N, C-alpha and C positions, 0 to 999 in steps of 0.2 A: 391352327389356332391353339390346340392343346400344347404344342411345343413352345409357342410364344408365352403362354401362361406359365408353364414350367420354367422357362428361361427367366421370366420376370421374378418369380418366386426364388429361384436359385440366386439371382443377383441380390435380392433383398436379404437372403440368408447370408450371402457373402459380405454384405455391409455390416451385418450384425454378428460377425465372426467372434467378437470378443465376449459375447454373452454365452451362458450355458445353452446347450442344445434345447432344453425344455423352454427356456425364456425366449429364445429366438423363434421357436415354433409357435409359442403363444402370441407373440407379436405379429407374426405372419398371418396366423389364423384370424386374429382380431382385425388386422388391416383388410383382409379379404372380406370379412363380414361387414366392415364399415363401408367398403366400396360397394358391396351388394346392396346394402341399405340405402346408400346415396343414389344409386341407379334406380332403385325401386321408387324412392321419393320423387326423383326427377321424372320418371315415366308417369307416375300418378299425377304429378302436377300438370304435365302436358295433356294428359287425358282429361283432366278436369277443366282445363282451359280451352280445349278444342270444342268444335261444334257438337261432337258426340256427348259432351258433358252438359249440354243445355237442357236436354230432356229430363224430366223428373225421374223416370225409371232408370235412366243411365246414371244420374247422380246417386240414387239409392244403391244401385248395383256397385258403383265404384266405392261408395262408402262402406258397404258390407263386405266387399271383396278385398279391402285393403289389408286387413290383418292376416287372412289365410294366404294371400299372395306374398306378403312380407315373410311369413314363416317359410313358405316354399322356396323363396329366393335365398334366404339364409341357409336353409338346409342344403340346397344345391351347392351353394358356395362352400359350405363346410365339407361336403363330400368331395368336392374338387380340390380343396386346399389341403386337407389332412394328408393325403398321400405325398404331396409335394412339400410338406412342411419340414421334413427332416427328422421326424419322430421315428423311433424304431418300429418294426413291424408289429411287435407285441402291443406297444402303446397305440398304434393305429387301429388295431383290432378292438382294443378296449374303447376307443373313441368312436369308431364307425359302427360297430354292431348295434349299440343302442339307437343311433341315428336312423339306421335302415329299418329298425323294428317299428318306427312310428307310422 
């Protein structure tokens, strides 16, 4: 799975070869975060529409857990995307260290 993810990001960076390295890395990271947010919204939509979303407690739980889970999904997407984005290792360290301190 990780190999497929890296292959997809490498292909995307190959398509963006004409951009500077920092710009293509920013686009790759933004797209990974957008996909993560879309998957989170889709999962939340299905959970709200399922039978589990009918109970009052479950509705409240889903409503309150939406923001923390969204943050966690984006954080995981960033940690996975930054090493494959094409940034130098010094830039990766400056980007990842504040994220892992959260």
